[in-house]
C-alpha positions as CSV (number, residue, x, y, z in Angstrom):
1,M,0.0,0.0,0.0
2,P,2.4,2.7,-1.2
3,M,0.2,5.7,-0.4
4,A,-0.9,4.4,3.0
5,E,1.3,6.6,5.2
6,A,0.2,9.8,3.4
7,F,-3.4,8.7,3.7
8,V,-3.1,8.1,7.5
9,R,-1.6,11.6,8.0
10,Q,-4.5,13.1,6.1
11,M,-7.1,11.0,7.8
12,N,-5.9,12.1,11.3
13,R,-6.4,15.7,10.2
14,T,-10.0,15.1,9.2
15,L,-11.4,13.0,12.0
16,T,-15.0,13.5,13.2
17,R,-15.7,14.4,16.8
18,V,-18.8,12.5,17.9
19,V,-18.6,12.8,21.7
20,P,-16.6,14.7,24.2
21,P,-13.2,13.2,25.2
22,C,-12.8,11.0,28.3
23,G,-9.4,11.6,29.9
24,S,-7.3,9.0,31.7
25,S,-5.6,9.1,35.1
26,F,-3.7,5.8,34.5
27,K,-0.9,4.6,32.2
28,G,0.5,1.4,30.6
29,V,-1.1,-1.9,31.4
30,R,-3.6,-0.3,33.7
31,N,-5.0,1.6,30.7
32,S,-5.2,-1.8,28.9
33,L,-7.3,-3.1,31.7
34,I,-9.6,-0.1,31.6
35,S,-10.1,-0.3,27.9
36,E,-10.8,-4.0,27.9
37,L,-13.3,-3.7,30.8
38,S,-15.1,-0.9,29.1
39,F,-15.4,-2.9,25.9
40,R,-16.7,-5.9,27.8
41,L,-19.3,-3.8,29.6
42,Y,-20.4,-2.3,26.2
43,S,-20.6,-5.8,24.7
44,K,-22.9,-6.9,27.5
45,I,-25.2,-4.1,26.7
46,C,-25.2,-5.1,23.0
47,N,-25.2,-8.9,23.2
48,D,-27.0,-9.6,26.5
49,E,-29.6,-6.9,25.8
50,I,-29.1,-5.4,29.3
51,S,-29.8,-1.7,29.6
52,L,-26.9,0.7,30.6
53,S,-28.7,1.7,33.8
54,D,-29.3,-1.9,34.8
55,L,-25.6,-2.8,34.1
56,L,-24.3,0.2,36.1
57,S,-26.4,-0.8,39.1
58,D,-25.0,-4.3,39.1
59,S,-21.7,-3.7,41.0
60,A,-21.2,-7.5,41.5
61,L,-21.3,-8.1,37.7
62,I,-18.9,-5.2,37.0
63,N,-16.5,-6.5,39.7
64,L,-16.7,-10.0,38.4
65,T,-16.0,-8.8,34.8
66,A,-13.1,-6.7,36.1
67,D,-11.5,-9.8,37.7
68,D,-11.9,-11.7,34.4
69,V,-10.2,-8.8,32.6
70,C,-7.2,-9.0,35.0
71,R,-6.7,-12.7,34.3
72,Y,-7.1,-12.1,30.5
73,I,-4.6,-9.2,30.4
74,S,-2.1,-11.2,32.6
75,R,-2.2,-14.0,30.0
76,L,-1.6,-11.5,27.2
77,E,1.3,-10.0,29.1
78,R,2.6,-13.5,29.8
79,S,3.1,-12.4,33.4
80,E,4.0,-15.0,35.9
81,V,2.4,-12.9,38.6
82,A,-1.3,-12.0,38.4
83,L,-2.0,-8.3,37.9
84,P,-3.4,-6.5,40.9
85,K,-7.2,-6.2,41.0
86,M,-8.7,-3.1,39.4
87,I,-9.3,-0.3,41.9
88,A,-12.4,1.8,42.1
89,G,-10.9,4.6,40.1
90,E,-10.0,2.3,37.2
91,I,-13.4,0.7,37.2
92,N,-15.2,4.1,37.3
93,E,-13.0,5.2,34.3
94,A,-13.9,2.0,32.4
95,V,-17.6,2.7,33.1
96,A,-17.2,6.2,31.8
97,L,-15.4,4.9,28.7
98,A,-18.2,2.3,28.1
99,K,-20.7,5.2,28.2
100,N,-18.7,7.1,25.7
101,L,-18.4,4.2,23.4
102,K,-22.2,3.6,23.5
103,N,-22.8,7.3,22.7
104,C,-20.2,7.1,19.9
105,M,-22.0,4.2,18.3
106,T,-25.5,5.6,18.8
107,Y,-24.4,8.9,17.2
108,T,-22.7,7.3,14.2
109,N,-25.2,4.4,13.7
110,P,-28.6,5.4,15.1
111,G,-31.1,2.6,15.4
112,K,-28.8,-0.1,13.8
113,S,-28.1,-3.5,15.4
114,I,-24.6,-4.0,16.6
115,I,-22.4,-7.1,16.9
116,T,-19.3,-7.0,19.0
117,R,-16.4,-9.3,18.5
118,P,-17.4,-10.6,15.0
119,H,-15.6,-13.8,14.1
120,F,-13.4,-14.1,11.0
121,I,-12.2,-17.5,9.7
122,G,-8.5,-17.8,9.4
123,C,-6.6,-18.3,6.2
124,G,-3.0,-19.4,5.5
125,I,-0.7,-18.1,8.2
126,V,-3.5,-16.0,9.8
127,D,-5.5,-17.8,12.5
128,N,-9.2,-17.4,13.3
129,C,-9.7,-14.0,14.9
130,E,-12.2,-11.5,16.1
131,G,-12.9,-7.9,15.0
132,D,-14.3,-5.3,17.4
133,I,-17.7,-4.0,16.2
134,L,-19.8,-4.8,13.2
135,V,-22.8,-2.5,12.5
136,G,-24.7,-3.7,9.4
137,T,-22.1,-3.7,6.6
138,T,-19.6,-1.5,8.5
139,L,-16.7,-3.0,10.5
140,Y,-15.2,-0.8,13.2
141,E,-11.8,-1.1,14.9
142,L,-11.8,0.3,18.4
143,K,-8.6,2.1,19.7
144,N,-9.0,3.7,23.1
145,V,-5.6,5.3,23.2
146,E,-4.1,8.7,23.7
147,R,-2.5,8.9,20.2
148,D,-3.5,9.3,16.6
149,F,-4.7,6.4,14.5
150,R,-1.9,4.5,12.8
151,L,-1.3,2.6,9.7
152,T,-1.4,-0.7,11.7
153,D,-5.0,0.1,12.5
154,I,-5.9,0.4,8.8
155,R,-4.0,-2.8,8.0
156,Q,-5.8,-4.6,10.7
157,L,-9.2,-3.6,9.3
158,L,-8.2,-4.5,5.8
159,T,-6.9,-7.9,6.9
160,Y,-10.2,-8.7,8.5
161,C,-11.9,-7.6,5.2
162,A,-9.6,-9.8,3.2
163,L,-10.4,-12.8,5.5
164,N,-14.1,-12.1,5.2
165,T,-13.8,-12.0,1.4
166,A,-12.0,-15.3,1.4
167,S,-14.7,-17.0,3.5
168,G,-17.6,-15.2,1.8
169,R,-19.3,-15.0,5.2
170,R,-20.6,-11.4,5.4
171,D,-21.1,-8.3,3.4
172,I,-18.7,-5.6,4.5
173,D,-18.5,-2.5,2.3
174,T,-17.4,0.2,4.8
175,V,-14.7,0.3,7.6
176,G,-14.3,2.7,10.4
177,L,-12.1,3.6,13.4
178,I,-13.5,4.7,16.8
179,N,-11.6,6.1,19.7
180,A,-14.0,6.3,22.6
181,R,-11.4,8.0,24.8
182,S,-10.8,10.9,22.4
183,G,-14.3,10.8,21.1
184,L,-13.0,10.8,17.5
185,S,-14.0,8.6,14.6
186,Y,-13.5,7.9,10.9
187,K,-15.4,5.9,8.3
188,M,-14.9,5.2,4.6
189,N,-16.1,2.9,1.9
190,V,-13.7,-0.1,1.5
191,N,-13.2,0.3,-2.2
192,K,-12.5,4.0,-2.0
193,L,-10.0,3.3,0.9
194,S,-8.3,0.6,-1.2
195,F,-7.8,3.0,-4.1
196,L,-6.4,5.7,-1.8
197,V,-3.9,3.5,0.0
198,A,-3.0,1.0,-2.8
199,G,-4.2,2.4,-6.1
200,V,-6.3,-0.7,-6.8
201,S,-9.8,-1.9,-6.1
202,S,-10.6,-3.7,-2.9
203,D,-11.1,-7.0,-4.8
204,E,-7.5,-6.7,-6.2
205,L,-6.1,-5.7,-2.8
206,F,-7.8,-8.5,-0.9
207,G,-6.7,-11.0,-3.5
208,D,-3.1,-9.9,-3.0
209,V,-3.5,-10.2,0.7
210,I,-4.9,-13.7,0.4
211,R,-2.2,-14.8,-2.0
212,Y,0.4,-13.5,0.4
213,I,-0.9,-15.2,3.6
214,T,-1.4,-18.5,1.8
215,A,2.0,-18.5,0.1
216,D,4.4,-21.3,1.3
217,S,7.0,-18.8,2.5
218,P,5.6,-15.2,2.5
219,S,8.3,-12.5,2.3
220,R,8.8,-10.1,5.2
């Protein structure tokens, strides 16, 4: 994708603010815990059809989910020592971030059904994986970070789209990036994005991706 870096720079100058920012008082792995907990709380609203008010009043459920998040992030960090439990301030920040994410998605996709963690079938050297949020035919990548969006975020979205094309499982014609912490978002038609970053149609780009990941010894 020879034009991708230039595209990302331009994209970060034209993001849409959809909700006010939600600042952070924590850093490093503690921010990872907060982001993961916020997404799990948001997922419960979408998938378990529990209202936000009912969820927020269930402190036992929130604390249980926070403990699961600590175990999950400990495994990701490959830490031999379990991460300390989340404190009240971290949980409160995760709740605020979940509210911000809900408001983001309501603003950008009013009245549409939402699927969190959509599954994508692996292909070649890429294993089965999960995206973040699928709304109709739009796939969103969630990045709750205090930085601009990066090229790796675009590559991740396009890889999911390529896997989806290979399996023929869903219709995805639009991709988007959401940062519930900054309140910023971006959305674009997949074919237009492909032309802007690679100079080819999405069908051609995804075909190249599939050929690369299924090659016997893909180049680095």
